[in-house]
C-alpha positions in Angstrom: 63.7 79.7 97.6 65.6 76.6 96.5 65.5 77.8 92.9 67.1 81.1 93.9 69.8 79.3 95.7 70.3 77.0 92.8 70.7 80.0 90.5 73.2 81.8 92.8 75.3 78.8 93.9 77.4 78.6 90.7 78.6 82.2 91.2 79.6 81.8 94.8 82.9 79.9 94.4 84.3 82.1 91.6 83.4 85.2 93.6 85.1 83.8 96.7 88.2 82.9 94.7 88.4 86.3 93.1 88.0 88.0 96.5 90.8 85.8 97.9 93.1 86.6 95.0 92.5 90.3 95.3 93.1 90.2 99.0 96.4 88.3 98.5 97.6 90.7 95.9 96.8 93.7 98.0 98.5 92.2 101.1 101.6 91.4 99.0 101.5 95.0 97.5 101.5 96.6 100.9 104.7 94.7 101.9 106.7 95.7 98.9 109.0 98.7 99.0 109.2 100.9 96.0 112.2 100.3 93.8 115.2 102.8 94.4 114.9 104.1 90.9 111.1 104.6 91.0 111.4 108.2 92.0 113.3 109.0 88.8 110.4 108.0 86.7 107.5 109.8 88.4 107.9 112.6 85.9 108.8 110.5 82.7 108.8 113.6 80.4 112.1 114.7 82.1 113.7 111.4 81.2 112.3 111.0 77.8 114.9 111.5 75.0 112.1 112.3 72.5 110.7 115.0 74.8 114.2 116.5 75.1 114.7 116.5 71.3 111.2 118.0 70.7 111.9 120.7 73.3 115.2 121.5 71.7 113.5 121.7 68.2 110.8 124.0 69.5 113.5 126.2 71.1 115.4 126.4 67.8 112.2 127.2 65.9 111.4 130.0 68.4 114.9 131.5 67.9 114.7 131.3 64.1 111.4 133.2 63.9 
């Protein structure tokens, strides 16, 4: 039994520190409000200049055919 504890003991502190770190990050995340501009970027294709340019090119290609 002592061999099992000796094998497991080195892993306990890193696991506890990791669990504490994840808990603290989650606790902080729950207290943060989303940024006012966050709603604008939920659909990034609508705000992407390359997407608009590509859509315009495809529209022009469709009209030329």
